C-alpha positions in Angstrom: 0.0 0.0 0.0 1.3 3.5 -0.9 0.3 6.8 0.7 0.0 10.3 -0.7 0.1 12.7 2.1 0.0 16.5 2.7 1.9 18.2 5.5 1.2 21.7 6.7 4.5 23.2 7.7 4.6 26.2 10.1 0.9 26.8 9.4 1.4 28.1 5.9 3.4 25.8 3.6 2.2 22.6 2.1 4.4 19.6 1.5 3.1 16.7 -0.6 4.8 13.3 -0.7 4.5 9.6 -1.4 5.6 6.7 0.8 4.9 3.1 1.6 5.6 3.6 5.3 3.7 6.7 6.5 4.6 6.4 10.1 8.4 6.2 9.4 8.2 9.0 6.8 6.4 11.3 9.3 9.1 10.5 11.9 11.8 11.5 9.3 10.0 14.8 8.7 9.6 15.6 12.4 13.2 14.7 13.2 14.3 17.1 10.4 15.8 14.3 8.2 13.9 15.4 5.1 15.6 18.0 2.9 12.6 20.2 2.3 10.9 20.0 5.7 14.0 20.3 7.9 13.6 24.0 7.8 10.2 23.9 9.6 9.6 23.7 13.3 5.9 22.8 13.2 4.9 19.9 10.9 1.4 18.6 10.9 -0.1 15.7 8.8 -3.3 17.2 7.4 -4.3 14.7 4.7 -3.6 11.2 3.5 -4.8 8.9 0.8 -3.8 5.3 0.0 -3.2 3.7 -3.3 -2.5 0.1 -4.3 0.5 0.9 -6.5 3.4 3.3 -6.4 2.6 4.5 -9.9 -1.0 5.4 -9.0 0.2 7.2 -5.8 2.8 9.1 -7.8 0.2 10.2 -10.4 -1.9 11.6 -7.6 1.0 13.3 -6.0 1.8 15.1 -9.3 -1.8 16.1 -9.6 -2.0 17.6 -6.1 1.3 19.4 -6.5 -0.2 21.3 -9.5 -3.2 22.4 -7.4 -3.5 25.9 -5.9 -3.3 26.3 -2.2 -7.0 27.1 -2.1 -7.9 23.8 -3.8 -5.6 21.9 -1.4 -7.3 23.6 1.5 -10.7 22.5 0.2 -9.5 18.9 -0.1 -8.1 19.0 3.4 -11.4 20.6 4.7 -13.4 17.7 3.2 -14.5 19.2 -0.1 -13.0 16.6 -2.5 -15.0 17.7 -5.5 -11.8 18.9 -7.1 -10.4 15.3 -7.6 
């Protein structure tokens, strides 16, 4: 199982990633072992989805990365009509 996840960093910046071990990946982010997120003090998991294959998860990750912050906020808030 593969996860696509969204982190909210310092309450203003979104980070979107893919992993097959969400718990370990979150630990890496919070322990500042991730290149992009190591600069942030506050890291919060705000959204996650699972996919059966890495390819399908990566497709979704690319889609989400193209979205505006407003559209990401709507997804996080429960309005997933933008899928």
